[in-house]
C-alpha positions in Angstrom: -9.8 -4.7 -39.0 -8.4 -1.4 -40.3 -9.8 -1.9 -43.8 -13.2 -2.7 -42.3 -13.1 0.6 -40.4 -12.1 2.6 -43.5 -14.9 0.9 -45.5 -17.5 1.7 -42.8 -16.4 5.3 -42.6 -16.6 5.6 -46.4 -20.1 4.0 -46.4 -21.2 6.4 -43.6 -19.8 9.4 -45.7 -21.7 8.2 -48.8 -25.0 7.8 -46.9 -24.5 11.3 -45.3 -23.8 12.8 -48.8 -26.9 11.2 -50.3 -29.2 12.2 -47.4 -27.9 15.8 -47.5 -27.8 16.4 -51.2 -30.2 19.3 -51.1 -28.8 22.5 -52.6 -28.4 25.3 -50.1 -27.5 29.0 -50.6 -24.6 30.4 -48.6 -24.0 34.1 -48.3 -20.7 35.5 -46.9 -20.6 39.3 -46.9 -21.3 40.1 -50.5 -20.3 36.7 -51.9 -23.1 34.2 -52.5 -22.9 30.6 -53.7 -25.0 27.5 -53.9 -23.7 24.0 -53.1 -24.8 20.7 -51.7 -25.5 20.7 -47.9 -23.0 17.9 -47.5 -20.3 19.9 -49.2 -21.1 23.0 -47.1 -21.0 20.9 -43.9 -17.7 19.3 -44.9 -16.1 22.6 -45.7 -17.2 24.0 -42.3 -15.8 21.0 -40.5 -12.5 21.3 -42.3 -12.3 25.1 -41.6 -13.1 24.5 -37.9 -10.4 21.8 -37.6 -7.8 24.1 -39.3 -8.7 27.0 -37.0 -8.6 24.8 -33.9 -5.1 23.5 -34.9 -3.9 27.1 -35.4 -5.1 28.0 -32.0 -3.4 25.0 -30.4 0.0 25.5 -32.0 1.4 28.1 -29.6 0.6 25.9 -26.6 2.1 22.8 -28.2 5.3 24.8 -29.1 5.7 26.0 -25.5 5.3 22.5 -24.2 7.9 21.3 -26.7 10.4 24.0 -25.6 9.8 23.1 -21.9 10.4 19.4 -22.5 13.7 20.3 -24.4 14.8 22.4 -21.4 14.0 19.6 -18.9 15.9 17.1 -21.1 18.9 19.4 -21.1 18.8 19.7 -17.4 18.6 15.9 -17.0 21.5 15.4 -19.3 23.5 17.9 -17.3 22.7 16.0 -14.1 23.6 12.7 -15.7 27.0 14.2 -16.8 27.6 15.4 -13.2 26.8 11.9 -11.8 29.1 10.3 -14.4 31.9 12.7 -13.5 31.3 12.1 -9.7 31.3 8.3 -10.3 34.6 8.4 -12.3 36.2 10.6 -9.6 35.4 7.9 -7.0 32.7 9.8 -5.2 30.2 7.9 -3.1 26.5 8.1 -3.9 25.9 10.4 -0.9 28.5 12.8 -2.3 26.9 12.9 -5.7 23.4 13.4 -4.2 24.7 16.3 -2.2 26.1 17.9 -5.3 22.7 17.9 -7.1 20.7 21.1 -7.0 17.9 21.1 -4.4 15.3 22.7 -6.7 12.5 20.7 -8.0 12.1 20.1 -11.8 
């Protein structure tokens, strides 16, 4: 199934390249070049994808740091529960020892 999907994507890419083989002129500031329309579109898609990933990185990093903090808090609560269990505390005692703040 996966091989069929790859073959279909390659076939679609080949058809796209053949249908957009016209040479176009691209000017960026003082730099000018000519290339196939398919290549220009591919470069623009790659550039847009890279730019989108760069914009998303700070948000993903903050989310990762928050998850690490939550896991550390959970480990601390588990350690407190284990300590209370080994000391012979009842479940009501260990529940009362937990912080009342929401995670």
